Rosetta silent file (secondary structure, phi, psi, omega in degrees, C-alpha in Angstrom):
SEQUENCE: MNQRPRHRKLVKHYHDHGDVHELTFSCYQQRPLLIDDQWRRMLAESLDRAVIGHKFQLVGFVFMPEHVHLLVYHLFDSPDIDGLLSAIKRPFSVRIKRLLENSGSSLLSDLTVRERPGKQAFRFWQEGPGYDRNLQSPKAVLASLDYIHANPVVAGLCIRAEDWKWSSARHYLLPNHQIDPDLPTIHGLPFEYLQ
SCORE:     score description
SCORE:     0.000 S_00000001
   1 L     0.000  124.320  175.257  -16.554  -10.979   10.785 S_00000001
   2 L   -77.929  132.669  175.477  -13.643  -12.066   12.914 S_00000001
   3 L  -104.006  142.415  176.963  -10.802   -9.732   13.230 S_00000001
   4 L   -72.787  136.885 -179.044   -7.338  -10.939   13.804 S_00000001
   5 L   -64.647  147.149  175.037   -5.832   -9.716   17.008 S_00000001
   6 L   -79.039  139.126 -179.495   -3.162   -7.112   16.749 S_00000001
   7 L  -123.980  137.883  170.925    0.181   -8.286   17.835 S_00000001
   8 L   -69.529  143.273  178.033    3.037   -6.140   18.986 S_00000001
   9 L   -69.633  130.953  178.525    6.229   -6.611   17.132 S_00000001
  10 L   -97.158  130.826  178.093    8.504   -8.766   19.178 S_00000001
  11 L  -110.884  124.871  177.343   12.220   -7.973   19.227 S_00000001
  12 L   -88.544  113.049  176.739   14.549  -10.697   20.345 S_00000001
  13 L   -83.504  136.471  177.984   17.456   -9.347   22.335 S_00000001
  14 L  -134.401  159.928 -174.161   20.501  -11.525   22.254 S_00000001
  15 L  -146.239  132.160  167.344   23.949  -11.186   23.924 S_00000001
  16 L  -110.398  142.751 -179.433   27.345  -12.608   23.400 S_00000001
  17 L   -54.576  129.833  177.949   29.825  -12.092   26.136 S_00000001
  18 L    90.258    3.640  177.297   31.734   -8.808   25.580 S_00000001
  19 L   -74.392  148.173  164.886   29.137   -7.174   23.313 S_00000001
  20 E  -104.833  132.583 -177.766   28.204   -3.521   23.687 S_00000001
  21 E   -94.192  129.461  169.904   24.549   -2.827   23.154 S_00000001
  22 E  -100.387  119.431 -177.236   23.377    0.188   21.191 S_00000001
  23 E  -122.097  136.478  178.994   19.860    0.984   22.320 S_00000001
  24 E  -130.086  127.091  170.210   17.472    3.522   20.945 S_00000001
  25 E  -139.234  153.901 -162.080   14.017    4.523   22.126 S_00000001
  26 E  -119.960  150.871  171.840   11.665    7.262   21.187 S_00000001
  27 E   -65.556  160.644 -175.146    9.267    9.559   22.941 S_00000001
  28 H   -59.273  130.550  178.967    5.486    8.847   22.188 S_00000001
  29 H    53.058   28.502  179.697    4.731    9.556   18.513 S_00000001
  30 H    58.312   27.670  177.675    8.281   10.993   18.119 S_00000001
  31 L   -66.923  142.478  171.418    7.148   14.107   20.016 S_00000001
  32 L   -76.888   71.324 -173.816    9.878   16.461   21.317 S_00000001
  33 L   -89.768  -16.608 -179.252    9.109   15.812   24.872 S_00000001
  34 L   -90.336   57.706 -179.777   12.745   15.802   26.127 S_00000001
  35 L  -120.580   -1.172  172.258   13.262   19.518   26.014 S_00000001
  36 L   -93.650  126.765 -175.225   12.959   20.384   29.652 S_00000001
  37 H   -65.809  -27.706  177.857   16.134   20.290   31.591 S_00000001
  38 H   -68.646  -40.618  179.983   14.514   19.172   34.850 S_00000001
  39 H   -63.378  -38.599  179.208   13.020   16.158   32.865 S_00000001
  40 H   -67.456  -38.848  174.047   16.405   15.400   31.356 S_00000001
  41 H   -64.454  -35.289  175.059   18.041   15.337   34.831 S_00000001
  42 H   -63.831  -40.328  176.686   15.224   12.978   35.965 S_00000001
  43 H   -61.889  -41.910  177.121   15.968   10.751   32.987 S_00000001
  44 H   -61.708  -37.224  178.065   19.618   10.796   33.944 S_00000001
  45 H   -64.543  -46.623 -179.860   18.793    9.724   37.473 S_00000001
  46 H   -65.113  -35.658  171.179   16.589    6.929   36.212 S_00000001
  47 H   -63.930  -42.576  174.854   19.301    5.821   33.893 S_00000001
  48 H   -56.011  -52.267 -179.977   21.868    5.756   36.652 S_00000001
  49 H   -59.558  -37.340  179.057   19.596    3.630   38.871 S_00000001
  50 H   -68.959  -46.382 -176.426   18.769    1.198   36.131 S_00000001
  51 H   -60.684  -45.607 -179.719   22.361    0.722   34.978 S_00000001
  52 H   -66.702  -43.707 -178.807   23.481    0.018   38.538 S_00000001
  53 H   -63.967  -30.343 -171.542   20.447   -2.215   39.350 S_00000001
  54 L  -108.125   12.246  176.819   20.848   -4.373   36.186 S_00000001
  55 L    60.277   41.055  170.426   24.724   -4.636   36.388 S_00000001
  56 E  -107.234  168.643  166.306   25.485   -2.630   33.272 S_00000001
  57 E  -118.889  144.597  178.211   27.955    0.090   32.553 S_00000001
  58 E   -94.306  119.063 -174.755   27.051    3.140   30.518 S_00000001
  59 E   -92.159  -38.524  179.613   29.556    3.498   27.701 S_00000001
  60 E  -168.007  163.783  177.141   27.829    6.531   26.013 S_00000001
  61 E  -163.959  161.982  166.835   24.548    8.361   25.477 S_00000001
  62 E  -148.258  132.383  173.230   22.722   11.239   24.001 S_00000001
  63 E   -95.424  109.666  171.902   19.300   12.627   25.006 S_00000001
  64 L   -97.096  165.862 -178.417   17.610   14.219   21.926 S_00000001
  65 L   -55.840  -36.894 -174.346   14.366   16.119   22.147 S_00000001
  66 L  -117.123    2.329  176.509   12.365   13.062   20.682 S_00000001
  67 E  -160.061  174.657 -179.564   14.571   10.112   21.345 S_00000001
  68 E  -135.843  139.553  168.929   17.532    8.579   23.394 S_00000001
  69 E  -118.840  131.312  176.486   20.567    6.610   22.301 S_00000001
  70 E  -125.876  141.661  160.675   22.450    4.493   24.728 S_00000001
  71 E  -113.989  123.157 -177.418   25.566    2.322   24.615 S_00000001
  72 E  -130.077  152.475 -178.867   25.670   -0.066   27.437 S_00000001
  73 E  -129.184  131.601  179.846   27.962   -3.019   28.418 S_00000001
  74 E   -86.832  138.198 -177.892   26.804   -5.801   30.672 S_00000001
  75 L   -79.779  -21.230 -177.662   29.283   -6.853   33.387 S_00000001
  76 L  -124.622  178.419  165.215   28.112  -10.530   33.419 S_00000001
  77 L   -65.041  164.160  167.535   26.552  -13.121   31.175 S_00000001
  78 L    60.698   54.442  174.602   22.827  -13.141   30.480 S_00000001
  79 L   -67.080  147.761  179.371   21.880   -9.428   30.565 S_00000001
  80 L  -102.092   82.967  179.377   18.295   -8.490   30.877 S_00000001
  81 H   -58.119  -47.562 -178.963   17.956   -5.715   28.187 S_00000001
  82 H   -64.766  -36.984  175.528   14.150   -5.530   28.505 S_00000001
  83 H   -63.913  -39.992  178.557   14.486   -5.227   32.275 S_00000001
  84 H   -63.882  -48.581 -178.050   17.077   -2.515   31.885 S_00000001
  85 H   -58.485  -53.267 -177.749   14.784   -0.493   29.436 S_00000001
  86 H   -54.712  -41.545 -179.905   11.785   -0.940   31.687 S_00000001
  87 H   -63.660  -32.653  174.003   13.860    0.213   34.714 S_00000001
  88 H   -76.500  -53.487 -169.618   14.821    3.389   32.851 S_00000001
  89 H   -73.111  -42.061 -166.982   11.565    4.168   31.176 S_00000001
  90 H   -71.463  -55.765 -178.552    8.824    3.132   33.558 S_00000001
  91 H   -57.001  -40.766  179.864    9.924    5.039   36.801 S_00000001
  92 H   -60.734  -46.315 -177.942   10.787    8.143   34.691 S_00000001
  93 H   -60.677  -44.707  176.767    7.288    8.029   33.002 S_00000001
  94 H   -52.955  -50.098  179.939    5.577    7.706   36.462 S_00000001
  95 H   -62.612  -43.919 -178.901    7.422   10.832   37.699 S_00000001
  96 H   -66.601  -39.525  176.461    6.538   12.876   34.651 S_00000001
  97 H   -56.939  -46.475  177.406    2.872   11.817   34.869 S_00000001
  98 H   -53.632  -48.778  179.616    2.907   12.936   38.508 S_00000001
  99 H   -56.598  -47.099 -179.483    4.397   16.276   37.580 S_00000001
 100 H   -63.032  -39.992  175.347    1.753   16.845   34.822 S_00000001
 101 H   -66.651  -39.835  178.351   -0.963   15.921   37.182 S_00000001
 102 H   -67.621  -32.821  178.510    0.284   18.307   39.875 S_00000001
 103 H   -87.903   -7.225 -175.159    0.657   21.160   37.474 S_00000001
 104 L    66.010   28.199 -177.357   -2.708   20.584   35.615 S_00000001
 105 L   -67.614  138.230  179.540   -0.853   20.507   32.377 S_00000001
 106 L   -72.047  -17.172  178.117   -2.894   19.823   29.136 S_00000001
 107 H   -61.278  -30.228  176.495    0.088   17.555   28.002 S_00000001
 108 H   -54.360  -44.382 -179.681   -1.353   14.944   30.404 S_00000001
 109 H   -70.394  -41.949 -178.696   -4.482   14.535   28.283 S_00000001
 110 H   -60.705  -28.483 -175.692   -2.357   14.527   25.079 S_00000001
 111 L  -103.037    2.968  178.591   -0.267   11.620   26.420 S_00000001
 112 E  -103.004  122.318 -167.605   -3.102    9.600   27.808 S_00000001
 113 E  -121.041  151.526  172.695   -4.291    7.124   25.195 S_00000001
 114 E   -86.819  113.176 -174.662   -7.173    4.637   25.099 S_00000001
 115 E   -82.631  -36.304  178.653   -5.675    1.177   24.966 S_00000001
 116 E  -164.518  170.045  179.092   -9.086   -0.565   24.858 S_00000001
 117 L   -55.694  123.607 -179.361  -12.630    0.201   26.054 S_00000001
 118 L    86.361   -4.548 -173.450  -12.405    1.203   29.707 S_00000001
 119 E  -130.316  116.807  173.262   -8.621    1.223   29.819 S_00000001
 120 E  -117.817  159.010 -172.371   -6.441    4.278   29.365 S_00000001
 121 E  -143.286  145.395  172.408   -2.695    4.585   29.716 S_00000001
 122 E   -83.320  130.582  178.092   -0.198    7.331   30.059 S_00000001
 123 L  -126.777  106.786  175.102    2.419    7.258   27.281 S_00000001
 124 L   -92.632  -38.861 -176.132    5.589    9.190   27.549 S_00000001
 125 E  -100.325  146.878  170.327    7.533    6.532   25.458 S_00000001
 126 L   -63.583  140.892 -175.690    6.636    4.948   22.225 S_00000001
 127 L   -66.817  153.424  174.395    5.422    1.387   22.790 S_00000001
 128 L    95.113  164.038 -170.637    7.882   -1.443   22.131 S_00000001
 129 L   -74.832  -10.070 -174.346   11.544   -2.009   22.991 S_00000001
 130 L    81.272 -152.554 -176.646   12.907    0.376   20.297 S_00000001
 131 E  -106.417  145.199  175.312   16.123   -0.425   18.410 S_00000001
 132 E  -145.256  130.157  171.466   18.854   -2.620   19.730 S_00000001
 133 E  -142.110  146.256 -179.249   22.010   -3.842   18.070 S_00000001
 134 E   -89.078  130.957  178.802   24.993   -5.675   19.369 S_00000001
 135 E  -113.413  127.212 -166.946   28.468   -4.158   18.640 S_00000001
 136 L  -121.152    9.747  179.602   31.200   -6.683   18.783 S_00000001
 137 L  -137.649  153.975  174.336   34.380   -4.769   17.655 S_00000001
 138 H   -60.803  -35.528  179.690   36.112   -1.646   18.893 S_00000001
 139 H   -60.594  -39.796 -175.706   35.711   -0.182   15.438 S_00000001
 140 H   -72.822  -38.714 -176.990   31.886   -0.688   15.598 S_00000001
 141 H   -70.436  -41.473 -179.370   31.704    0.842   19.167 S_00000001
 142 H   -63.796  -40.134 -178.708   33.776    3.859   18.132 S_00000001
 143 H   -68.441  -41.984  174.268   31.624    4.458   15.092 S_00000001
 144 H   -54.897  -47.393  179.530   28.481    4.137   17.227 S_00000001
 145 H   -58.801  -53.762  179.643   29.855    6.703   19.684 S_00000001
 146 H   -54.225  -37.959 -179.899   30.654    9.118   16.863 S_00000001
 147 H   -66.902  -52.713 -174.420   27.116    8.637   15.422 S_00000001
 148 H   -68.925  -27.950  179.948   25.270    9.235   18.670 S_00000001
 149 H   -73.090  -32.871  179.414   27.501   12.180   19.546 S_00000001
 150 H   -76.080  -16.624 -176.406   26.885   13.683   16.163 S_00000001
 151 H   -51.448  -46.440 -178.635   23.031   13.600   16.479 S_00000001
 152 H   -67.928  -30.013  178.536   22.685   17.040   18.074 S_00000001
 153 H   -65.739  -50.782 -179.738   24.958   18.603   15.418 S_00000001
 154 H   -58.043  -33.822 -177.841   23.052   16.989   12.616 S_00000001
 155 L   -81.292   -6.487 -179.574   19.759   18.164   14.177 S_00000001
 156 L    76.937   25.959 -176.876   21.090   21.728   14.375 S_00000001
 157 L   -87.682  -16.977 -178.428   20.951   21.842   18.167 S_00000001
 158 L  -161.907  167.743  179.385   24.692   22.765   18.456 S_00000001
 159 L   -90.872  -40.431  174.005   27.727   23.320   16.308 S_00000001
 160 L  -126.418  152.139 -175.668   30.067   20.753   17.884 S_00000001
 161 H   -51.930  -48.678 -179.114   29.189   17.582   19.620 S_00000001
 162 H   -60.324  -13.719  173.714   30.868   18.606   22.840 S_00000001
 163 H   -78.657  -15.490  178.540   28.556   21.672   23.025 S_00000001
 164 L   -81.120  108.252 -178.700   25.488   19.488   23.666 S_00000001
 165 L   -55.295  -43.820 -171.221   25.216   19.126   27.436 S_00000001
 166 L   -84.903   55.075  171.834   22.962   16.027   27.291 S_00000001
 167 E  -158.729  170.484  179.475   25.441   13.572   25.917 S_00000001
 168 L   -87.463    7.102 -176.802   28.628   11.692   26.710 S_00000001
 169 H   -58.225  -41.649 -179.907   30.547   13.652   24.037 S_00000001
 170 H   -61.525  -38.051  177.418   32.566   15.806   26.532 S_00000001
 171 H   -56.131  -35.798  179.911   33.711   12.662   28.310 S_00000001
 172 H   -93.594  -34.470 -170.453   35.412   11.465   25.097 S_00000001
 173 H   -98.580  -21.155  176.694   36.230   14.646   23.327 S_00000001
 174 L  -124.096   89.830 -171.516   37.403   16.877   26.225 S_00000001
 175 L   -54.013  -33.338 -176.126   39.741   14.757   28.497 S_00000001
 176 L   -98.791   14.753 -178.521   39.935   17.336   31.198 S_00000001
 177 L   -54.637  152.264  175.249   36.172   18.144   31.290 S_00000001
 178 L   -87.291  130.558  174.272   34.508   18.841   34.615 S_00000001
 179 L   -57.559  134.971  176.116   31.970   16.084   35.588 S_00000001
 180 L   -96.264  116.499 -178.471   28.448   17.383   35.222 S_00000001
 181 L   -67.640  -12.734  176.372   26.220   16.306   38.163 S_00000001
 182 L   -75.179  -17.714 -173.775   23.189   16.583   35.873 S_00000001
 183 L  -101.487  153.995  177.325   24.323   13.754   33.694 S_00000001
 184 L   -65.100  160.914 -177.634   24.417   10.060   34.224 S_00000001
 185 L   -75.286  127.192  176.134   27.707    8.442   35.193 S_00000001
 186 L   -94.488  121.180  179.145   29.792    7.481   32.166 S_00000001
 187 L   -89.336  -17.089  179.042   31.849    4.287   32.842 S_00000001
 188 L    88.768 -175.624  179.704   33.737    4.615   29.533 S_00000001
 189 L   -68.078  140.401  171.446   34.843    1.831   27.146 S_00000001
 190 L   -59.371  147.545  178.389   35.098   -1.698   28.500 S_00000001
 191 H   -43.803  -46.508 -175.620   38.774   -2.727   29.018 S_00000001
 192 H   -68.702  -15.591 -179.608   38.930   -5.098   26.042 S_00000001
 193 H   -86.117  -12.771 -173.657   37.860   -2.214   23.710 S_00000001
 194 H   -91.564  -14.185 -168.990   40.839   -0.080   24.914 S_00000001
 195 L   -78.421    0.000    0.000   43.559   -2.693   23.957 S_00000001
């Protein structure tokens, strides 16, 4: 009996000049893997390098225990969203795998999956590109910022959005906040969204 090959769901990313992209991606099997501050700092570093390397600006973000929300803006035409996501997720995953190997953590075997006979892979992130939507108006961008900043409050991780360290909420809600070196660089809203 012939079995049909399994195909991964393909997501077509598109871009119109001036769009802000809302990106969401999850930890493997929605596990709460992003609960260690060292790991979150490493993710912030990976995010900073990827944003710079792929010519994006970070508008907003939140690191939740089991997923990440990003708002990014590309500085030029033809952004490579897949390349950006890969540049964030892959180096971070490699670093985490190395830490787990060096510490002898049992989490390493939990996150190592059999892809096919004779081939195993480490999975920190859920396979696939995650969720992507284009935001084309200031109202949509501000609503998205409010939504991602409210995530920790809704999840019961804090009382006010600005109390959650691992987000851009303080950047927007506390104008005189001190820049936190543990967090990725927030570039803010693109100029055309401020008019």
